[in-house]
Structures are given as structure tokens and as C-alpha cells.
N, C-alpha and C positions, 0 to 999 in steps of 0.2 A: 731847770737851768742846765746848760751843757757842762760837762766835766772835762778836766784835763787828765787823760789816762796815759799809761805807758806800758807796753808789752815788750818784755825782753826775755830771751832764753839765756839761762845761766848754767854753768857747770856746778857740780856739788861744792866745789871750792870757791864759788862766787865770781867766776870770770865770764864775761860776755864775748870775749875774743881771746884767742891763744897768743903765745909769745911770737915775736918776729913778724908783726904785721907789716905787709909790704904790698905793692901794687899787684903782684902775682897771687898773693894770698891775703886779701884784705881783712879776713877774720883771723889771721895768724895761723900758726901750726896747730892743726887739729880743730880749729874753730868751726869749720864747715859742718863737722859731725854733730855739733850742738843742735842743728836744725833738722836732723834726720826725721824727727817726729812729724814735721810738716809734709815731707815728701814721701816717706815710706808708709805712713798711716794717716793719710789725709781724711779719710772717712771717719775714723775713730776720734780725730781731733777737729772735726769740722766746726763745732761751735766756737772754739778758740781762734781758729784761722779766720772765720767769719768776723769775729769780734775785733781782730787786729785791723781789718780793712774797713770797718764800719764807720770810722770817723769822717767828719766833714772837712777836716784839714789836718795836715801833719806837719811836725817840726822835726828836723834832723840836723845833726852836726855836719860840718864840712867833710870830715873823714868818711862818714856814711855815704855821702854823695860821691866823693872822688878818691877815697883811699887815704892812707896815712901820709902825714907830712904837712908842714905849714905853708909851703909854696903855693902860688896860684896854679890852678890846673890848666891844662891845655884848653884853649878856647873852643876846640872842637869836641871836648869831652861832654857826653850827654848822660852820664850815670851808668850804673851797672846793669840796668834792667831791660835794655833794648828800647825800641821805639814806643812800646806800650807798657810802661811801668805799672805795677799792681795797684797803685794808690787811687787812681781815677778821681782825684780831688787835688786842690791846691796843696803844694808842699813848700814849706818855708825853710831854707837852708841857712844855718848860722855860719857866717864866714867873715873874714877880713878883706875879701876881694870882691869888688863890685862886678856885677854881671847883669845883663838884661834878662828878664824872665825867659825861661825856656819852655815853650809849649810842646807837649808830647801828644801821642795818640791816647785815646780813651779818657780824656778829661784831666790828665795830670799836667800841671804847670809847676815847674820849679821856680820859686821866687827866692832871690838871694838877699839876705838881711845882714847888714853890716853894723847895725846899731844896738845889738844886744838881745838878750832872751826876753825881756819884757816887751820890746817892740815886736819881736817875732810872735809872741803870744797874742798881743793885741791884734795884729794883722790876721793871725790864724783864726781867732775867735770871730772876727768880722766875716771872714770867708766861710766859716763853718756854719754860720747861722745858729739854728737850735741843735745842731749835732755836736758831738764831742770833738775835742782837739786831742790828737794823739802825739805824744813824744815818741818818735820812731826809733831814736837812738842817735849815736851810740852811748856808751857808758858815761862819757864826760858830759854830754848834753843832758842825760837823765839826772846825773849828780847835780848839775847846776839848777835844774828845776826843783829837785827835791830839797836842796839846801836853801833855796829862796822861798820855800813854802808854796810853790805854785803848781803842785801836782795833787790831784784828788784821789787817784786810784793807781796802784802799782800792781801789774799782773806779771808774775814771774812764771816762766815755763822752765822747770828744773830738769835738766838732762842728767841721767845717771852716769856721768863721766867726770874725770878729774883732769883738768888741763895743766895744773901745776904752775901756771904763770900766765901773763898777758894783761888784759885790761879788766880790772876788777870793778864791779858795779858800785859797791857801797863805801869805798874808801873815802874818808873825809866828809861825809854828809852830816856829821854832828849827831845831835840827840834826836834821832828819827823815831817817831812813834807810829807804829802800824797796827791796824786791827784786822785780823784775818777774817774774811767774809765768805770764802768758798775754797774748797779743795777738790780736785778731780784728777784722776790718773789713768793713763794708758800704759802699755808696756814700755814705751820709749820716753815718757815724760810725766812729770807731776805738775799740774797747773794750780797755782795758788794766787788768789786775789786778795789784795790788802787795801783797805781804806787808809789813806794817809791822814793821821790825826793832826789837825792844825791847832 
């Protein structure tokens, strides 16, 4: 049976984005540096990068698609990734703002879900078939799925840096029980896989 997974890069102090998130710096001050491992050591981290993109469908929060803020995005907005986003699968965006599906190149279609995390998961499972569903982020979306007991595996990519503030991953998730199943490291990151104990 397919699983619900989540890959997030975090700082040593537990942040997935730095302080002062804004349209110009959607990951906040210093947040881009969390992801150096993907771009500076792609070969050394190939299994993890491949794993991030292996899902049959993805779920992301509104901020991950359009940047911080509660307001509706510009109707011309097509995401951060250009015309060929890396997902190459259906993506379900949690939002309060209705929008028609947005078809991109390479097989990515952004679908906008206004009726909650369970609905998004149901639609993503249907779209993924026998492949996994990945919670792509951000922190708030991951926290909602963890708190609801709807995630099976949490894969943290720990960057050896301290952000000092921003969007913390595990605040308020309650009595979360994790079982470590794998650890691997390169010079820029430590990859830790956890099974979420339900």
C-alpha cells in the first residue's frame, strides 16, 4: 500500500524557513542556504533527491505555491518553478482561494483544494495510484498532517546551520512518536528517516 511521506530540510535549531519570509525571499533570511546540499552536492545526495520526487502526487500549502500571506495570489501567478516544475505529477495546493487547475509542462498540474487536508489527501491518493503521496511542505502543512496522524514517514534533511528564527517544523504537533529507520550523511547534510508511529 502506498505511504504518505514528507521530505523537509531543517536547520539544527528546527526551522524549515528563516525569519522575515516575503515574496522576494520566500524562505526568509538565510533559508535558501538550507538547500545547498541539493545544488552543490547533487551526486552525493542523489538517492535522497530522487526519493523526494518519486511520489505519484504531492500536497503543498498555499505559501509554498505562492509565498507568504493570506491574500489571494495574482491570477497570473504560476508558482516559483517556471513552466516545467520538478514534480511531474499532480500537485494539490491547500488554500482558501478557489482556482481552476493549472496545467504545466512535464506532467505537473496544480489543483487547488479549499476543503481541507483530508480532502487533499483523498484526491492525492486517487491521483497517485499505487505510488506514495508526498507532503511537499511547508512547515504548517507538514504539522497539520503530523498532528492529524495522516503521515507515515518523515524524512528530515538536517543542514548544519542555525537560522535563529523563522518557521519551525515541530511546534505544536503534540505527542509525536517517531522510530528512526535510516541515517546517512554527506558534508552538507544529514539525512534521517523516521517512521511515524500511529
